[in-house]
C-alpha positions in Angstrom: -8.9 95.8 -21.4 -9.9 98.5 -18.9 -8.5 102.0 -19.1 -6.5 101.5 -15.9 -4.7 98.4 -17.3 -3.9 100.2 -20.5 -2.6 103.2 -18.6 -0.4 101.0 -16.4 1.0 99.0 -19.4 1.9 102.3 -21.0 3.5 103.7 -17.9 5.7 100.6 -17.1 7.2 101.1 -20.6 8.8 104.2 -19.2 10.0 102.7 -15.9 13.8 102.1 -15.8 13.2 99.4 -13.1 11.0 97.2 -15.3 12.3 95.0 -18.1 9.9 93.1 -20.4 10.4 89.9 -22.3 13.4 90.1 -24.5 14.7 93.2 -22.8 16.0 91.0 -19.9 17.8 88.4 -22.0 21.0 90.4 -22.6 21.4 90.7 -18.8 21.7 87.0 -18.3 24.7 86.2 -16.1 25.3 89.9 -15.3 22.2 91.3 -13.6 24.0 92.7 -10.6 26.9 94.1 -12.6 25.0 95.5 -15.6 21.6 96.5 -14.2 22.3 97.3 -10.5 25.9 98.2 -11.2 27.3 96.4 -8.1 28.3 92.9 -7.1 25.6 92.3 -4.4 23.8 88.9 -4.1 20.7 88.5 -6.3 17.4 87.4 -4.9 14.2 86.6 -7.0 10.6 86.7 -6.1 8.6 84.5 -8.5 4.9 85.3 -9.3 5.4 88.5 -7.4 2.0 90.0 -8.2 2.0 93.6 -7.0 5.5 93.3 -5.7 4.9 93.8 -2.0 7.4 91.2 -0.9 10.0 92.3 -3.4 9.9 95.9 -2.4 9.8 95.2 1.3 12.7 92.8 1.1 14.7 95.4 -0.7 14.0 97.9 2.1 15.1 95.4 4.7 18.3 94.3 2.8 19.9 97.3 1.0 23.0 95.1 0.7 21.2 92.8 -1.7 19.6 93.1 -5.2 16.0 92.0 -5.7 14.0 91.1 -8.9 10.2 90.5 -8.8 9.1 88.3 -11.7 5.5 88.1 -13.0 3.9 88.1 -16.4 1.1 90.5 -15.6 2.3 94.0 -16.2 -0.6 95.7 -14.6 0.3 94.0 -11.3 4.1 94.7 -11.6 3.2 98.4 -12.1 2.3 98.8 -8.4 5.6 97.5 -7.0 7.7 99.2 -9.6 6.0 102.6 -9.1 6.4 102.3 -5.3 10.1 101.6 -5.7 10.5 104.6 -7.9 8.5 106.9 -5.6 10.5 105.8 -2.6 13.8 105.8 -4.3 14.5 102.1 -3.7 17.4 101.4 -6.1 18.1 97.7 -5.3 14.8 96.4 -6.8 13.7 95.7 -10.4 10.9 93.8 -12.0 11.0 91.4 -15.0 7.8 90.6 -17.0 8.3 87.1 -18.3 6.8 83.6 -18.1 8.5 82.0 -15.2 8.9 78.7 -17.2 11.4 80.6 -19.3 13.6 81.6 -16.4 16.7 79.9 -17.8 16.7 82.3 -20.7 17.2 85.2 -18.3 19.5 83.9 -15.5 22.8 82.0 -15.7 24.3 79.2 -13.7 25.2 80.2 -10.1 23.7 83.7 -10.5 20.9 83.6 -7.9 21.3 83.4 -4.1 17.7 83.0 -3.0 14.2 82.6 -4.5 11.0 83.6 -2.8 7.6 82.1 -3.8 4.8 83.9 -1.9 1.2 82.8 -2.3 1.5 81.4 -5.8 -1.4 79.8 -7.6 -1.4 76.3 -6.1 -2.6 74.7 -9.4 -4.6 72.1 -7.4 -5.7 69.9 -10.4 -3.5 66.9 -10.9 -3.3 67.7 -14.6 -1.7 71.0 -13.8 1.1 69.7 -11.5 3.8 70.8 -13.9 2.7 74.4 -13.5 3.2 74.4 -9.8 6.2 76.5 -9.0 7.6 73.8 -6.7 7.2 70.9 -9.1 10.3 68.9 -10.1 10.2 70.7 -13.5 10.7 74.1 -11.8 13.0 72.8 -9.0 15.4 71.6 -11.7 15.5 75.1 -13.2 16.2 76.7 -9.8 19.0 74.2 -9.2 20.8 75.5 -12.3 20.6 79.2 -11.5 21.3 78.9 -7.8 24.8 79.5 -6.4 26.3 77.3 -3.6 24.3 79.1 -1.0 21.0 78.9 -2.9 17.9 78.9 -0.7 14.2 78.5 -1.7 11.4 80.0 0.4 7.7 79.1 0.0 5.0 81.0 1.9 1.4 79.9 1.2 -2.0 79.6 2.6 -2.5 76.4 0.6 -2.0 73.4 2.9 -1.9 70.9 0.0 0.8 72.9 -1.9 2.9 73.0 1.3 2.6 69.3 1.8 3.3 68.6 -1.9 6.4 70.8 -1.7 7.7 68.9 1.3 7.3 65.7 -0.6 9.3 67.0 -3.6 12.0 68.4 -1.4 12.5 64.9 0.0 12.3 63.2 -3.4 14.8 65.6 -4.9 17.3 65.1 -2.1 17.2 68.8 -1.1 17.9 69.9 2.5 14.8 71.1 4.4 15.9 74.1 6.6 12.7 75.1 8.3 9.0 74.5 8.1 5.7 75.4 9.9 2.1 74.9 9.1 1.1 78.0 11.2 3.6 80.7 10.8 2.2 83.3 13.2 1.9 80.8 16.0 5.5 79.6 15.5 8.9 80.8 16.6 9.9 81.3 12.9 8.0 84.6 12.6 10.3 87.5 11.9 10.4 90.9 10.2 11.1 89.1 6.9 8.3 86.5 7.2 5.9 89.1 8.6 5.8 91.0 5.3 2.2 90.6 4.1 0.9 90.6 0.5 -2.5 91.7 -0.5 -3.7 88.1 -0.6 -2.2 87.2 2.7 -4.0 90.0 4.4 -7.3 88.6 3.0 -6.5 85.1 4.2 -5.6 86.3 7.7 -9.0 88.1 8.0 -10.5 84.6 7.7 -8.1 83.1 10.3 -6.4 81.0 7.6 -3.2 79.4 8.8 -0.1 80.4 6.8 2.5 77.8 5.8 6.1 78.4 5.4 9.2 76.4 4.5 12.7 76.9 3.3 15.2 74.5 1.7 18.7 74.4 0.4 19.8 72.8 -2.9 23.1 71.6 -1.5 
């Protein structure tokens, strides 16, 4: 492991806005009350990477609480450090395997989930690892409250199409969709937040897909 990674892993151990593995389990069902010390709605970003979306959403919506989730601590470091440096108090990061999300969040605890540019896991044998596979959708259904909304933003056309299929199969309600976000009327301050990877894709004129759905 490189020196930078080691330094970042050591530094996030000292960050009050980062919880790792078992540290987050006692907060199940009471994230807003116990960690953020308020009763604001809770929004998650899954596979948050460097946390650009998590941090920028928190800036746009101070009336909500945000948690970026990823297993790679050296990536989380960037978002967590930015939040600390800029005094953004409504954001936290959780370093866990997303497949274990039910160990950390209770029924009806989450208002929204954002999935931005995840690994599309294109091999058929890895379908269960896709964050919009039925396996994961069932988990989200449990932790969502009545207003629960899922957002997917991806450069991968196949993952977008796959997710649309699963939304229909699972009987979810499609709220919005586009295969070319920046040429659509859906583009907004929220959807214009750009991650490191999105900026790279846009340099090559790659279309950006977006959809949202309700679990009602």
